[in-house]
ROTOR-5228 format. One record per residue (C-alpha): residue in one letter; y, x, z. Coordinates in Angstrom, 1 decimal. Layout:
% residues N
+------+--------+--------+--------+
| rest |  north |   east |     up |
+------+--------+--------+--------+
|    A |      Y |      X |      Z |
...
+------+--------+--------+--------+
//
This chain:
% residues 368
+------+--------+--------+--------+
| rest |  north |   east |     up |
+------+--------+--------+--------+
|    M |    1.6 |   -0.4 |   17.4 |
|    G |    5.1 |   -1.9 |   18.6 |
|    E |    6.4 |   -4.4 |   17.4 |
|    L |    3.7 |   -4.1 |   14.5 |
|    S |    2.2 |   -8.0 |   14.0 |
|    S |   -0.6 |   -8.6 |   11.4 |
|    R |    1.3 |  -11.7 |   10.1 |
|    D |    4.5 |   -8.7 |    9.3 |
|    Y |    1.2 |   -6.2 |    8.6 |
|    Y |    0.6 |   -8.5 |    5.4 |
|    D |    3.4 |  -10.0 |    5.5 |
|    R |    3.6 |   -9.6 |    1.2 |
|    Q |    0.2 |  -10.0 |    0.5 |
|    L |    0.6 |  -13.4 |    2.0 |
|    R |    3.0 |  -14.6 |   -0.5 |
|    V |    1.0 |  -13.7 |   -4.0 |
|    P |   -0.5 |  -17.1 |   -5.6 |
|    G |   -4.3 |  -17.3 |   -4.3 |
|    W |   -4.3 |  -15.7 |   -1.0 |
|    G |   -1.5 |  -17.1 |    1.7 |
|    L |   -2.9 |  -18.0 |    4.9 |
|    E |   -6.0 |  -19.2 |    4.1 |
|    G |   -7.1 |  -16.4 |    2.0 |
|    Q |   -6.3 |  -13.4 |    4.9 |
|    S |   -8.6 |  -15.4 |    7.2 |
|    K |  -11.6 |  -15.5 |    4.5 |
|    L |  -10.4 |  -11.6 |    4.4 |
|    N |  -10.6 |  -10.9 |    8.1 |
|    S |  -13.9 |  -13.0 |    8.6 |
|    A |  -15.1 |  -10.8 |    6.4 |
|    A |  -18.3 |   -7.8 |    6.4 |
|    V |  -18.5 |   -5.1 |    4.0 |
|    L |  -20.4 |   -2.5 |    3.1 |
|    V |  -19.6 |    0.6 |    1.2 |
|    V |  -22.3 |    2.9 |   -0.2 |
|    G |  -20.8 |    6.4 |   -0.1 |
|    V |  -18.0 |    8.4 |    1.1 |
|    G |  -16.4 |    9.9 |   -1.5 |
|    G |  -14.3 |    9.5 |   -4.9 |
|    L |  -14.8 |    6.2 |   -5.1 |
|    G |  -15.4 |    5.1 |   -1.7 |
|    C |  -12.0 |    6.5 |   -0.2 |
|    P |   -9.8 |    5.0 |   -1.8 |
|    A |  -12.2 |    1.9 |   -2.4 |
|    L |  -12.1 |    1.9 |    2.0 |
|    A |   -8.0 |    2.7 |    2.3 |
|    A |   -7.7 |   -0.4 |    0.2 |
|    L |  -10.4 |   -2.8 |    2.1 |
|    A |   -8.7 |   -1.8 |    5.4 |
|    R |   -5.2 |   -2.1 |    4.3 |
|    S |   -6.2 |   -5.8 |    2.9 |
|    G |   -7.8 |   -6.6 |    5.8 |
|    V |  -11.1 |   -7.2 |    5.5 |
|    G |  -13.4 |   -7.2 |    9.2 |
|    T |  -15.6 |   -5.9 |    9.0 |
|    L |  -16.1 |   -1.8 |    6.4 |
|    V |  -19.8 |   -0.9 |    7.3 |
|    F |  -20.0 |    2.5 |    5.3 |
|    A |  -22.1 |    5.0 |    4.4 |
|    D |  -22.9 |    8.9 |    4.1 |
|    A |  -24.3 |   11.5 |    5.0 |
|    D |  -22.9 |   14.7 |    4.0 |
|    R |  -19.6 |   16.5 |    5.2 |
|    V |  -16.4 |   16.9 |    3.6 |
|    E |  -16.4 |   20.5 |    1.8 |
|    A |  -12.9 |   22.0 |    0.2 |
|    S |  -14.2 |   21.0 |   -3.2 |
|    N |  -14.1 |   17.0 |   -2.5 |
|    L |  -10.3 |   16.7 |   -1.4 |
|    P |   -9.0 |   16.8 |   -5.1 |
|    R |  -10.3 |   13.1 |   -5.3 |
|    Q |  -11.5 |   12.0 |   -2.1 |
|    T |   -8.1 |   10.9 |    0.2 |
|    L |   -8.7 |    9.9 |    2.9 |
|    F |   -9.6 |   14.2 |    3.8 |
|    S |   -7.4 |   16.6 |    4.2 |
|    P |   -8.4 |   20.0 |    5.0 |
|    A |   -8.7 |   19.8 |    8.9 |
|    D |  -11.7 |   17.8 |    7.9 |
|    I |  -13.8 |   20.1 |    6.4 |
|    G |  -17.2 |   20.7 |    7.7 |
|    R |  -16.9 |   17.8 |    9.4 |
|    R |  -19.5 |   14.2 |    8.8 |
|    K |  -17.5 |   12.1 |    6.3 |
|    V |  -17.9 |    8.9 |    8.6 |
|    E |  -16.0 |   10.2 |   11.2 |
|    A |  -13.8 |   11.6 |    9.0 |
|    A |  -13.5 |    8.4 |    6.8 |
|    A |  -13.2 |    6.4 |   10.4 |
|    Q |  -10.7 |    7.7 |   12.1 |
|    A |   -8.1 |    7.8 |    8.9 |
|    L |   -8.9 |    4.6 |    8.4 |
|    A |   -8.3 |    2.7 |   12.3 |
|    S |   -4.4 |    4.2 |   12.0 |
|    M |   -4.4 |    2.1 |    8.8 |
|    N |   -4.9 |   -0.6 |   10.3 |
|    P |   -5.5 |   -1.7 |   13.8 |
|    W |   -7.2 |   -4.7 |   13.1 |
|    V |  -10.2 |   -3.6 |   11.5 |
|    K |  -13.8 |   -2.8 |   13.2 |
|    L |  -15.6 |    0.0 |   11.5 |
|    K |  -18.8 |    0.8 |   11.2 |
|    P |  -19.9 |    4.6 |   10.4 |
|    L |  -23.0 |    5.0 |    9.4 |
|    Q |  -23.9 |    8.6 |    9.7 |
|    M |  -27.2 |    8.2 |    6.8 |
|    K |  -28.8 |    9.2 |    3.7 |
|    V |  -29.1 |    5.2 |    1.8 |
|    D |  -33.0 |    4.7 |    2.2 |
|    A |  -35.6 |    3.1 |    0.4 |
|    S |  -36.3 |    2.6 |    4.5 |
|    N |  -32.4 |    1.0 |    5.5 |
|    V |  -30.9 |   -0.6 |    2.6 |
|    R |  -32.3 |   -4.1 |    3.2 |
|    A |  -30.8 |   -3.8 |    6.3 |
|    L |  -27.9 |   -2.6 |    5.7 |
|    V |  -27.1 |   -5.0 |    2.9 |
|    E |  -28.0 |   -8.4 |    4.1 |
|    G |  -25.8 |   -7.6 |    7.4 |
|    V |  -23.1 |   -8.2 |    5.0 |
|    D |  -21.5 |  -10.5 |    2.8 |
|    L |  -20.1 |   -8.0 |   -1.1 |
|    V |  -21.7 |   -4.9 |   -1.3 |
|    V |  -19.3 |   -1.7 |   -2.5 |
|    E |  -22.0 |    1.0 |   -4.3 |
|    G |  -19.6 |    4.5 |   -5.0 |
|    T |  -22.7 |    7.2 |   -4.8 |
|    D |  -22.5 |    9.2 |   -8.3 |
|    N |  -26.7 |    9.7 |   -8.4 |
|    F |  -28.3 |    6.8 |  -10.1 |
|    A |  -31.3 |    6.6 |   -8.2 |
|    T |  -28.9 |    5.1 |   -5.0 |
|    K |  -27.5 |    3.2 |   -8.0 |
|    F |  -30.5 |    1.0 |   -8.3 |
|    L |  -31.8 |    1.0 |   -5.3 |
|    V |  -28.7 |   -0.7 |   -3.7 |
|    H |  -28.4 |   -2.8 |   -6.4 |
|    D |  -32.4 |   -4.1 |   -6.5 |
|    A |  -31.3 |   -4.8 |   -2.5 |
|    C |  -28.3 |   -6.5 |   -3.7 |
|    R |  -30.3 |   -8.7 |   -6.2 |
|    A |  -33.0 |   -9.6 |   -4.2 |
|    A |  -31.1 |  -10.4 |   -0.8 |
|    G |  -28.5 |  -12.1 |   -3.0 |
|    K |  -25.2 |  -10.4 |   -2.0 |
|    P |  -22.1 |   -9.4 |   -4.8 |
|    L |  -22.5 |   -5.9 |   -6.1 |
|    V |  -19.2 |   -4.1 |   -7.0 |
|    L |  -20.8 |   -1.1 |   -8.5 |
|    A |  -18.6 |    1.9 |  -10.4 |
|    S |  -18.9 |    5.4 |  -11.3 |
|    L |  -17.1 |    8.7 |  -13.0 |
|    Y |  -17.7 |   11.1 |  -16.5 |
|    Q |  -14.7 |   13.5 |  -16.4 |
|    W |  -12.0 |   11.5 |  -18.0 |
|    E |  -13.9 |    8.1 |  -18.1 |
|    A |  -14.7 |    5.1 |  -14.4 |
|    Q |  -16.9 |    2.1 |  -15.5 |
|    L |  -16.6 |   -1.4 |  -13.4 |
|    T |  -19.2 |   -3.2 |  -13.2 |
|    V |  -19.4 |   -6.6 |  -10.8 |
|    F |  -22.6 |   -8.2 |  -10.6 |
|    A |  -22.4 |  -12.0 |   -9.1 |
|    F |  -25.5 |  -12.4 |   -7.4 |
|    D |  -24.5 |  -15.0 |   -5.2 |
|    I |  -24.5 |  -17.2 |   -8.0 |
|    E |  -27.5 |  -18.0 |  -11.1 |
|    E |  -28.0 |  -16.6 |  -14.1 |
|    A |  -25.8 |  -13.5 |  -12.4 |
|    G |  -27.7 |  -11.3 |  -15.3 |
|    C |  -28.0 |   -7.6 |  -13.9 |
|    W |  -28.1 |   -4.1 |  -14.5 |
|    R |  -32.8 |   -3.6 |  -15.6 |
|    C |  -31.3 |   -5.9 |  -18.0 |
|    L |  -30.1 |   -3.5 |  -19.7 |
|    Y |  -31.8 |   -0.2 |  -18.0 |
|    P |  -35.6 |   -1.5 |  -17.2 |
|    T |  -36.5 |    2.0 |  -15.9 |
|    P |  -33.5 |    4.4 |  -14.5 |
|    P |  -32.4 |    7.2 |  -16.7 |
|    E |  -33.0 |   10.1 |  -14.8 |
|    D |  -30.5 |   11.9 |  -12.3 |
|    G |  -28.7 |   14.8 |  -13.5 |
|    C |  -29.3 |   13.1 |  -17.8 |
|    V |  -25.7 |   12.2 |  -18.0 |
|    G |  -24.1 |   15.2 |  -15.2 |
|    V |  -22.2 |   14.4 |  -12.4 |
|    C |  -18.8 |   15.9 |  -11.1 |
|    S |  -19.8 |   19.2 |   -9.0 |
|    D |  -21.7 |   20.4 |  -12.3 |
|    V |  -19.5 |   18.3 |  -15.0 |
|    G |  -16.2 |   18.0 |  -14.0 |
|    V |  -14.5 |   14.1 |  -12.7 |
|    A |  -10.3 |   14.0 |  -12.8 |
|    G |   -9.4 |   12.9 |   -9.3 |
|    A |   -6.7 |   10.1 |   -9.9 |
|    L |   -9.1 |    8.7 |  -11.9 |
|    A |  -11.8 |    8.3 |   -9.2 |
|    S |   -8.8 |    6.7 |   -7.5 |
|    M |   -8.2 |    4.0 |   -9.7 |
|    A |  -11.0 |    3.0 |  -10.5 |
|    G |  -11.8 |    3.1 |   -6.6 |
|    D |   -9.1 |    1.0 |   -6.0 |
|    A |  -10.1 |   -1.2 |   -9.2 |
|    Q |  -13.7 |   -2.0 |   -6.9 |
|    A |  -10.9 |   -2.8 |   -3.9 |
|    L |   -9.4 |   -5.4 |   -6.1 |
|    A |  -12.1 |   -6.9 |   -7.4 |
|    S |  -14.2 |   -7.0 |   -3.7 |
|    V |  -10.6 |   -8.7 |   -2.5 |
|    R |  -10.3 |  -11.3 |   -5.5 |
|    R |  -14.5 |  -12.2 |   -4.6 |
|    L |  -14.3 |  -12.8 |   -1.2 |
|    L |  -11.1 |  -15.2 |   -2.0 |
|    G |  -12.9 |  -17.3 |   -3.7 |
|    Q |  -11.0 |  -16.2 |   -6.5 |
|    A |  -11.9 |  -15.8 |  -10.9 |
|    G |  -12.3 |  -11.4 |  -10.9 |
|    P |  -14.0 |   -9.2 |  -13.8 |
|    P |  -16.2 |  -11.6 |  -16.3 |
|    P |  -19.2 |  -12.1 |  -15.9 |
|    R |  -22.1 |   -9.3 |  -17.7 |
|    S |  -19.8 |   -7.1 |  -18.4 |
|    T |  -18.7 |   -3.8 |  -17.8 |
|    W |  -14.9 |   -2.7 |  -18.0 |
|    V |  -13.9 |    0.9 |  -19.2 |
|    F |  -11.6 |    2.9 |  -19.1 |
|    D |  -11.1 |    6.1 |  -21.1 |
|    A |   -8.1 |    8.8 |  -19.5 |
|    V |   -8.6 |   10.8 |  -23.4 |
|    S |   -7.5 |    7.8 |  -25.5 |
|    W |   -6.0 |    6.6 |  -22.8 |
|    T |   -7.5 |    2.5 |  -23.9 |
|    S |   -9.5 |    0.0 |  -21.9 |
|    R |  -12.3 |   -2.3 |  -23.4 |
|    T |  -14.0 |   -4.6 |  -21.5 |
|    L |  -18.5 |   -4.8 |  -22.6 |
|    K |  -20.1 |   -8.1 |  -22.6 |
|    W |  -24.1 |   -8.4 |  -22.6 |
|    K |  -26.8 |  -10.4 |  -22.3 |
|    T |  -28.6 |  -11.4 |  -19.9 |
|    N |  -32.4 |  -10.3 |  -20.5 |
|    P |  -34.5 |  -12.7 |  -21.0 |
|    S |  -37.9 |  -10.8 |  -20.3 |
|    C |  -36.1 |   -9.1 |  -17.3 |
|    S |  -37.4 |  -10.5 |  -13.2 |
|    C |  -34.4 |  -11.7 |  -13.0 |
|    A |  -34.8 |  -14.1 |  -14.8 |
|    T |  -37.6 |  -15.4 |  -12.9 |
|    G |  -35.7 |  -15.6 |  -10.2 |
|    R |  -35.2 |  -12.7 |   -6.8 |
|    N |  -39.0 |  -13.4 |   -5.5 |
|    G |  -40.3 |  -11.8 |   -8.7 |
|    W |  -38.6 |   -8.5 |   -8.4 |
|    S |  -40.9 |   -6.4 |   -6.2 |
|    W |  -39.0 |   -2.8 |   -6.8 |
|    L |  -37.8 |   -2.0 |   -3.5 |
|    K |  -40.7 |   -0.5 |   -1.6 |
|    T |  -40.4 |    1.4 |    2.1 |
|    S |  -40.4 |    4.6 |    2.7 |
|    A |  -42.2 |    4.2 |    6.0 |
|    P |  -45.8 |    5.8 |    7.4 |
|    S |  -48.6 |    4.2 |    5.6 |
|    V |  -50.9 |    2.5 |    8.7 |
|    Q |  -53.9 |    0.2 |    8.5 |
|    A |  -53.4 |   -3.0 |    9.0 |
|    P |  -53.0 |   -5.0 |   11.9 |
|    T |  -55.3 |   -7.7 |   12.5 |
|    V |  -52.6 |  -10.2 |   12.4 |
|    Q |  -50.8 |  -10.3 |    9.5 |
|    Q |  -48.5 |  -13.5 |    8.7 |
|    E |  -45.0 |  -14.5 |    8.6 |
|    A |  -44.8 |  -18.2 |   11.2 |
|    F |  -42.1 |  -20.4 |   12.4 |
|    W |  -40.9 |  -20.1 |   16.1 |
|    S |  -41.8 |  -22.8 |   16.4 |
|    E |  -45.5 |  -21.9 |   15.2 |
|    I |  -45.7 |  -19.8 |   17.2 |
|    P |  -47.6 |  -20.7 |   20.5 |
|    K |  -45.9 |  -19.9 |   23.5 |
|    E |  -48.8 |  -17.1 |   25.0 |
|    D |  -47.9 |  -15.6 |   21.5 |
|    R |  -43.4 |  -14.8 |   21.8 |
|    R |  -44.3 |  -12.6 |   25.3 |
|    V |  -42.3 |   -9.6 |   23.0 |
|    V |  -39.1 |  -10.1 |   20.5 |
|    V |  -38.8 |   -7.1 |   18.2 |
|    D |  -35.4 |   -7.4 |   16.5 |
|    I |  -35.2 |   -4.8 |   14.3 |
|    R |  -31.4 |   -5.8 |   12.8 |
|    E |  -28.5 |   -3.4 |   13.8 |
|    P |  -26.5 |   -3.6 |   16.0 |
|    F |  -23.9 |   -5.2 |   15.1 |
|    E |  -25.1 |   -8.0 |   13.6 |
|    V |  -26.8 |   -8.5 |   16.6 |
|    R |  -25.0 |  -11.6 |   19.0 |
|    D |  -25.4 |  -12.0 |   23.1 |
|    D |  -25.7 |  -15.3 |   23.1 |
|    E |  -29.4 |  -14.7 |   20.4 |
|    W |  -31.1 |  -13.0 |   23.0 |
|    Q |  -30.4 |  -15.3 |   25.9 |
|    F |  -32.0 |  -17.6 |   24.0 |
|    F |  -35.0 |  -15.7 |   22.9 |
|    R |  -35.2 |  -14.9 |   27.2 |
|    E |  -34.7 |  -18.3 |   28.1 |
|    Q |  -37.7 |  -19.3 |   26.1 |
|    G |  -39.8 |  -16.6 |   28.2 |
|    S |  -39.9 |  -13.2 |   25.7 |
|    L |  -38.9 |   -9.4 |   26.7 |
|    I |  -36.4 |   -8.0 |   23.8 |
|    V |  -37.3 |   -5.1 |   22.3 |
|    H |  -34.3 |   -3.4 |   20.5 |
|    A |  -36.0 |   -1.0 |   17.8 |
|    R |  -33.2 |   -1.3 |   14.2 |
|    W |  -34.7 |   -1.2 |   10.5 |
|    T |  -32.8 |    2.1 |    9.9 |
|    Q |  -34.8 |    4.1 |   12.9 |
|    W |  -37.7 |    2.0 |   11.9 |
|    A |  -39.9 |    5.2 |   12.3 |
|    Q |  -38.2 |    6.4 |   14.7 |
|    S |  -37.7 |    3.2 |   17.5 |
|    R |  -40.9 |    1.2 |   16.7 |
|    P |  -42.4 |   -0.2 |   19.9 |
|    D |  -45.1 |    1.5 |   22.4 |
|    W |  -47.9 |   -1.3 |   21.1 |
|    D |  -50.0 |   -2.2 |   23.7 |
|    P |  -52.9 |   -4.5 |   22.7 |
|    D |  -53.1 |   -6.2 |   25.8 |
|    T |  -49.7 |   -8.2 |   24.7 |
|    S |  -48.5 |  -10.1 |   21.6 |
|    Y |  -45.4 |   -9.4 |   19.2 |
|    V |  -42.8 |  -11.3 |   17.5 |
|    L |  -40.3 |   -8.7 |   15.2 |
|    V |  -37.5 |  -10.2 |   14.3 |
|    C |  -34.5 |   -9.9 |   11.3 |
|    A |  -32.4 |  -11.6 |    9.7 |
|    H |  -34.3 |  -13.4 |    6.9 |
|    G |  -37.7 |  -12.6 |    7.3 |
|    M |  -37.7 |   -9.7 |    5.0 |
|    R |  -37.7 |   -6.7 |    6.9 |
|    S |  -40.1 |   -7.8 |    9.6 |
|    A |  -42.2 |   -8.6 |    7.4 |
|    A |  -42.4 |   -4.8 |    5.9 |
|    A |  -42.1 |   -3.8 |    9.4 |
|    L |  -45.4 |   -6.4 |   10.0 |
|    K |  -47.4 |   -4.1 |    8.0 |
|    T |  -46.9 |   -0.7 |    9.8 |
|    V |  -48.1 |   -2.3 |   13.2 |
|    P |  -51.9 |   -1.0 |   13.9 |
|    A |  -54.2 |   -2.4 |   13.6 |
|    G |  -55.8 |   -4.7 |   17.4 |
|    I |  -52.0 |   -5.6 |   17.7 |
|    R |  -51.5 |   -9.2 |   18.1 |
|    A |  -48.3 |   -9.4 |   16.3 |
|    V |  -46.0 |  -12.3 |   13.7 |
|    S |  -42.6 |  -12.3 |   12.0 |
|    L |  -40.3 |  -14.1 |   12.0 |
|    A |  -40.2 |  -16.6 |    8.6 |
|    G |  -37.1 |  -17.1 |    7.3 |
|    G |  -35.5 |  -15.0 |   10.5 |
|    T |  -32.8 |  -16.1 |   13.0 |
|    T |  -30.7 |  -17.5 |   10.5 |
|    T |  -33.3 |  -20.2 |   11.2 |
|    L |  -33.0 |  -20.4 |   14.6 |
|    F |  -29.6 |  -19.7 |   14.9 |
|    H |  -26.4 |  -21.1 |   12.2 |
|    K |  -24.2 |  -18.3 |   11.0 |
|    V |  -20.7 |  -19.4 |   10.8 |
+------+--------+--------+--------+
//
């Protein structure tokens, strides 16, 4: 890096009103999840990395194809055939040496979306199918995490910011209670898309994300920004919260997310309890189902000092990494907020003594 310093690197953006050193510190400590490393995800990731967002988690199961190159700006012809997340990580690492990268070679689905969303401060959605968009949307709404969502169609781009971390934010299901079927509009592989438009929309997602992380105003709530390159016009469409939508009753009323874990007989003991309520003899094994980047060493040390053994069985690989359950021992399943562990508890075989840690590790360890 030679004489390169972070102060010199960020110099121009530090001069922007409302940014400064305090704002840069906020960005450096933030974690953002980008779902989809394609036409939207590539420029969004690049802009977020150069802005100094401290941790970038990005998930995609695909490999680079030749048809991706005009719009997926992190890739070159030499990357054809490589995993997208692998090629993206290499490109991003060369842009900003101070950003922590978490590439995930996976398809985001009902079995892992909660874990991914819970572990970050904000989510950027950049896939090209309604099923994934609504899945991520519902997970963000349930977890109270802001979502920056965009979509592309030939010469048109749309962007919506769902401020799920505030009350009365409204949601996509206020407009579409049932997700449209994939293919009803046409994906870019069928109808085409302008590559430069994808870059503009992805950059707009990053800009909206940065504004949100800085605590600055972004796109108005309950609105969708639309840019039409044919007529070269942009407009902001306003919409209202639907009082009959489930979002109007609060997060506890949301029940769209369903785990795809194998269906098994319910455990003999199926309950949630706070750590202080669990007898010591029922804490023999702590099964931590968080992702590695969520876990701090001192947290596991706490459990060990309490006399518990630690088993790490991450939720995103739960079907393959579940413990070899022993009917002669007892288990406490833990995650960040208690939602994943409660879902995992339902897959514990009958006859096994297990309990989910109510409220998750946030009830034990203060997250700064």
